[in-house]
C-alpha positions in Angstrom: -26.2 1.1 -15.8 -29.7 -0.2 -16.4 -32.4 -0.2 -13.7 -32.0 -3.8 -12.6 -28.3 -3.4 -12.1 -28.7 -0.1 -10.2 -31.3 -1.7 -7.9 -29.0 -4.9 -7.2 -26.0 -2.6 -6.4 -28.2 -0.3 -4.2 -29.4 -3.3 -2.3 -25.9 -4.7 -1.8 -24.8 -1.3 -0.4 -27.7 -1.2 2.1 -27.2 -4.7 3.2 -23.4 -4.1 3.6 -24.3 -1.1 6.0 -26.6 -3.2 7.8 -23.9 -5.9 8.4 -25.6 -8.5 6.2 -22.5 -9.7 4.3 -23.8 -12.9 2.9 -26.9 -11.1 1.4 -24.8 -8.3 0.1 -22.4 -10.7 -1.6 -25.4 -12.6 -3.3 -26.6 -9.1 -4.5 -23.4 -8.5 -6.1 -23.2 -11.9 -7.7 -26.6 -11.3 -9.2 -25.6 -7.8 -10.5 -22.4 -9.4 -12.2 -24.5 -12.1 -13.8 -26.9 -9.5 -14.9 -24.2 -7.5 -16.6 -23.6 -10.5 -18.9 -27.1 -12.0 -19.3 -29.5 -9.1 -19.7 -29.8 -9.1 -23.5 -33.0 -9.8 -25.4 -31.6 -12.7 -27.1 -29.8 -14.1 -24.2 -26.4 -14.2 -26.1 -24.5 -11.9 -23.8 -24.5 -8.1 -23.0 -26.8 -5.8 -25.0 -25.7 -2.5 -26.2 -27.2 -1.0 -23.0 -25.1 -3.2 -20.8 -21.8 -3.2 -23.0 -20.9 0.0 -21.2 -21.3 -1.6 -17.7 -17.8 -2.2 -16.1 -18.4 -4.6 -13.3 -15.1 -3.7 -11.8 -15.7 0.0 -11.9 -19.2 -0.5 -10.3 -17.8 -2.8 -7.7 -15.0 -0.2 -6.8 -17.6 2.4 -6.6 -19.8 0.3 -4.3 -16.8 -0.4 -2.1 -16.1 3.2 -1.8 -19.7 4.0 -0.9 -19.7 1.3 1.7 -16.5 2.7 3.2 -17.9 6.1 3.5 -21.1 4.7 5.1 -18.8 2.8 7.7 -17.7 6.4 8.9 -14.9 7.7 6.8 -16.7 10.5 5.0 -16.0 11.7 1.5 -12.3 12.5 0.7 -11.1 15.0 -1.8 -7.6 14.1 -2.9 -5.1 17.0 -3.1 -3.6 17.9 -6.3 -0.9 15.7 -7.8 0.0 16.8 -11.3 3.2 15.6 -12.8 5.2 18.6 -14.1 6.9 18.7 -17.5 9.8 16.2 -17.6 13.3 17.5 -17.7 15.2 14.3 -18.3 14.7 10.5 -18.9 16.6 7.5 -17.9 16.4 4.1 -19.9 17.3 1.0 -17.8 16.9 -2.5 -18.9 14.0 -1.5 -21.3 12.3 0.6 -18.7 12.0 4.4 -19.1 11.9 6.8 -16.1 11.3 10.4 -16.6 12.4 12.9 -14.0 11.3 16.4 -13.2 14.6 17.9 -11.8 13.1 20.9 -10.2 13.3 20.6 -6.4 10.5 21.8 -4.2 10.0 21.8 -0.4 9.2 18.3 0.6 5.9 17.3 2.0 5.2 17.2 5.8 8.7 18.4 6.8 9.9 21.3 9.1 8.9 24.7 7.8 12.4 25.8 7.0 12.6 26.2 3.3 14.9 24.0 1.3 16.6 27.0 -0.1 17.9 28.1 3.4 19.5 24.7 3.8 22.2 25.1 1.2 24.7 22.3 1.4 28.4 22.8 2.0 30.8 22.0 -0.9 30.6 18.4 -1.8 27.4 17.8 0.1 24.0 17.1 -1.4 20.9 18.9 -0.9 17.5 17.2 -0.3 15.1 16.7 -3.3 11.3 16.2 -3.6 10.6 15.4 -7.2 8.0 14.2 -9.5 8.7 11.5 -12.1 7.1 8.9 -14.4 8.1 5.3 -15.1 7.3 3.0 -18.0 7.6 -0.8 -17.9 6.1 -3.4 -20.0 3.8 -1.0 -21.8 2.5 0.6 -18.4 3.3 4.0 -17.2 2.8 5.4 -13.6 3.8 8.8 -11.9 5.8 8.8 -8.6 7.1 11.3 -6.2 10.6 10.8 -4.8 12.2 12.1 -1.7 16.0 12.0 -1.4 17.3 13.4 2.0 20.4 15.7 2.3 23.7 14.4 3.2 27.0 15.7 4.3 30.1 15.7 1.8 31.9 13.1 4.0 29.1 10.5 3.5 28.2 11.4 0.0 29.3 8.0 -1.3 27.6 5.9 1.2 24.7 3.9 -0.2 21.3 4.5 1.6 18.2 2.6 2.3 15.1 2.9 0.4 11.3 2.6 1.3 8.6 2.2 -1.3 5.4 3.7 0.1 2.0 2.4 -1.5 -0.9 4.6 -0.8 -4.7 3.5 -0.1 -7.6 3.9 -2.2 -8.4 7.6 -3.3 -5.1 8.8 -2.0 -2.1 10.0 -4.0 1.6 10.5 -3.2 1.5 14.0 -1.9 -1.5 13.1 0.5 0.3 9.9 1.6 3.6 11.7 2.3 1.8 14.3 4.4 -0.4 11.9 6.3 2.4 9.4 7.2 5.1 12.2 7.8 7.5 9.6 6.2 9.6 12.3 4.5 10.2 14.1 7.9 11.5 10.8 9.5 13.4 9.8 6.4 15.5 13.1 6.5 16.5 12.2 10.1 17.4 8.6 9.1 18.9 9.3 5.7 16.4 7.1 3.8 15.2 7.4 0.2 11.5 7.2 -0.1 9.5 6.7 -3.3 5.6 7.1 -3.6 4.2 5.6 -6.7 0.8 6.8 -7.9 -1.8 4.4 -9.0 -3.8 5.6 -12.0 -7.4 6.1 -12.3 -7.3 4.2 -15.5 -6.1 1.2 -13.8 -8.6 1.4 -10.9 -11.4 3.9 -10.7 -10.8 4.5 -6.9 -6.9 4.5 -7.5 -6.7 1.3 -5.4 -3.8 -1.1 -6.1 -5.4 -4.3 -7.6 -4.4 -6.6 -4.8 -7.6 -8.8 -5.4 -6.9 -9.6 -9.1 -4.8 -12.8 -9.7 -2.9 -11.2 -12.6 -1.6 -8.6 -10.0 -0.5 -11.3 -7.5 2.3 -12.8 -9.5 6.0 -12.2 -10.0 6.7 -10.8 -13.5 3.2 -9.7 -14.2 1.0 -6.6 -13.6 1.5 -4.2 -10.8 3.9 -6.3 -8.9 6.3 -6.3 -11.9 5.8 -2.5 -12.5 6.5 -1.6 -8.8 9.5 -3.8 -8.5 11.0 -2.5 -11.8 10.4 1.1 -10.6 12.1 0.3 -7.3 15.0 -1.3 -8.9 15.4 1.8 -11.2 15.6 4.1 -8.2 18.1 1.8 -6.5 20.4 2.1 -9.5 20.1 5.9 -10.1 20.0 7.0 -6.4 22.9 4.9 -5.1 20.7 2.9 -2.8 22.0 -0.2 -0.8 20.2 -3.2 -2.5 20.2 -5.2 0.8 18.2 -2.4 2.5 15.2 -1.8 0.4 11.7 -2.0 2.0 8.0 -1.8 1.2 5.1 -0.4 3.1 1.4 0.2 2.5 -2.0 1.3 3.8 -5.2 -0.7 3.1 -5.0 -1.7 -0.7 -1.5 -0.4 -0.6 -0.8 -2.7 2.5 -2.2 -5.7 0.7 0.0 -5.0 -2.4 3.0 -4.5 -0.1 2.4 -8.1 1.2 2.2 -9.4 -2.3 5.5 -7.6 -3.2 7.2 -9.1 -0.1 6.1 -12.6 -1.1 6.9 -12.6 -4.9 10.0 -10.3 -4.8 11.8 -11.4 -1.6 15.0 -10.8 -3.6 14.2 -7.1 -3.9 12.3 -6.2 -0.6 14.1 -7.0 2.6 11.3 -6.4 4.8 7.5 -5.4 4.5 5.2 -3.1 6.5 1.5 -3.8 6.2 -1.0 -1.2 7.8 -4.7 -2.1 7.7 -4.1 -4.4 4.8 -4.9 -8.0 3.7 -2.9 -11.2 3.3 -1.6 -11.8 -0.2 -3.9 -14.3 -2.0 -6.8 -13.6 0.2 -9.0 -12.8 -2.7 -9.2 -13.8 -6.3 -12.2 -11.7 -7.6 -14.6 -9.0 -6.8 -16.9 -10.9 -4.5 -14.2 -12.7 -2.6 -12.3 -9.3 -2.1 -15.5 -7.8 -0.4 -16.0 -10.9 1.8 -12.1 -10.8 2.8 -12.5 -7.0 3.7 -15.4 -7.8 6.0 -13.6 -10.8 7.7 -15.8 -13.6 6.2 -14.3 -16.8 5.1 -14.2 -16.9 1.3 -12.6 -20.2 0.3 -10.6 -18.0 -2.1 -6.9 -18.4 -1.8 -4.0 -18.2 -4.2 -0.4 -19.1 -3.5 1.6 -16.2 -4.5 5.0 -16.7 -2.7 8.0 -17.1 -4.9 9.0 -20.8 -5.0 11.7 -21.8 -2.5 11.9 -18.1 -1.4 12.7 -17.0 2.1 9.9 -15.0 3.6 10.7 -11.4 4.3 10.2 -10.1 7.9 7.0 -8.3 8.3 5.7 -5.5 10.6 1.9 -5.3 10.8 -0.5 -2.5 12.2 -4.2 -2.8 12.4 -7.0 -1.0 14.4 -9.4 -3.4 16.2 -12.3 -1.0 15.4 -11.5 -1.0 11.5 -14.8 -1.2 9.9 -13.4 -1.2 6.4 -10.8 -3.9 6.6 -11.6 -6.5 9.3 -8.7 -6.7 11.9 -8.9 -10.4 11.4 -6.9 -9.8 8.3 -3.9 -8.7 10.3 -3.7 -12.4 11.8 -3.8 -13.6 8.2 -0.8 -11.5 7.3 1.1 -12.8 10.5 0.1 -16.3 9.9 1.5 -16.3 6.3 4.7 -14.5 7.4 5.2 -17.1 10.0 4.6 -20.1 7.7 7.7 -22.1 7.3 9.7 -20.6 10.1 10.9 -22.8 12.8 11.1 -22.4 16.4 9.4 -18.9 16.6 8.6 -17.6 20.0 5.8 -15.0 20.5 6.4 -12.3 23.1 3.4 -10.1 23.8 3.4 -6.7 25.6 0.6 -4.1 26.2 1.2 -0.3 26.0 0.0 3.1 25.4 1.0 5.8 22.9 2.1 9.2 24.1 -1.4 10.4 23.1 -2.9 7.7 25.3 -4.1 5.0 22.8 -3.6 1.6 24.0 -2.1 -1.2 21.9 -1.0 -4.8 22.0 2.3 -5.7 20.4 3.5 -9.1 19.6 7.0 -10.0 18.6 7.6 -13.3 17.0 11.2 -14.1 17.7 13.1 -16.8 15.7 15.9 -19.1 16.6 18.5 -16.6 16.0 16.9 -13.9 18.4 15.7 -11.9 15.5 12.2 -10.5 15.4 10.8 -12.2 12.2 7.3 -10.7 12.5 6.0 -7.7 14.7 2.2 -7.1 15.0 0.6 -4.2 16.6 -3.1 -4.3 17.4 -4.3 -0.7 18.0 -7.2 -0.5 20.6 -10.2 1.5 19.4 -8.4 2.5 16.1 -10.3 2.5 12.8 -9.2 2.4 9.1 -6.3 4.9 9.5 -2.5 5.4 9.6 -1.5 5.2 13.2 0.3 8.3 14.6 -0.1 10.1 11.3 -0.8 13.9 10.6 -4.1 15.4 10.1 -2.6 17.1 6.9 -3.2 13.8 5.2 -6.2 11.5 4.8 -7.0 8.3 6.7 -4.8 9.1 9.8 -5.1 8.7 13.4 -2.8 11.1 15.3 -3.6 9.4 18.7 -1.9 6.3 17.9 1.7 5.0 18.1 3.8 6.3 15.3 3.6 3.6 12.7 6.1 5.3 10.4 8.7 5.6 13.0 8.1 1.9 14.2 8.3 0.7 10.6 11.7 2.5 9.8 13.0 1.1 13.1 11.9 -2.5 12.0 13.3 -2.0 8.5 16.7 -0.7 9.7 17.1 -3.8 11.9 16.3 -6.1 8.9 18.7 -5.8 5.9 18.2 -8.7 3.5 20.4 -11.7 4.3 22.6 -13.3 1.6 
């Protein structure tokens, strides 16, 4: 990056740390314009700026701003797909599976080998695979819980778990402890891994319009992966759910809106409402809670909105807690006769929260929202063995599974 662009991005980072959102936004805008205008003949990017990737620089900027807000540096754990042993082709998609079973992440210390199933029963699996759809490939980890022989033919629920920026499936599974809870509940869990090629900080691209639509980009890829797992792992299609943290939470909200025929309910932790940003500048503004004027309708036409459970810390310095209200508002849009019921409480570790249930005319909780007092940008009730977790809070993983199990997709 040339000296002018470097100076503008540095200024933007400093202004963000000082809380000067508008000034930071203007600095980024100048940097993006400079990326296209700084050429001696004024005809477009010069050779020096051809290599400048505004998206990559913006993502790097957001990462520095996040660290400055108090997260510190995070070094992801290793996630290296092993050599594939088999492949499955389904409706033009290719899924490659490593059949070797390993000890699941964040589960009791008893080795898998010591829990040999009885005849006809099925052992648990924690496997690595890759999936290709529409010319794009992503790796994923899959957790399949054990089950007894007498229930071996029963279809089970599935949860698609979308990690946050800089995270990976192993880290996210460890931090959320979802595998441990899924074993108890008999739930299949799949953790797709965003590639660094698609996003330099491994964020899901929730703020790009091409990734906010049905049949395109990351939503199409993630929905196709989910349907592939549903077909191969004997999953109940009416009990398929999606949850995510931060950028993963924002993408989960998009999936719930554009694929309500796939996902029966949605969990959004520290995320943003679908369509809240359409480009780099509006993304930063939305994260800071400033009105952007940027909005895009992403909901599938004439689709019934999936139920949503939302978690957000009121001290989140990375994604403003006002975004939780935006997720709730969108989830309630078009629902008639919804009655809010609010309660206050504390987790077993003493962190207080405000929970609001929005109950529809049938007595079902259509939207459930948790405001976590004093919590930052972290998965509530998570384990310190993963990144971006707050063990003091209410167990978001357990509460999400409870909410999901109460909301099969209605015909």
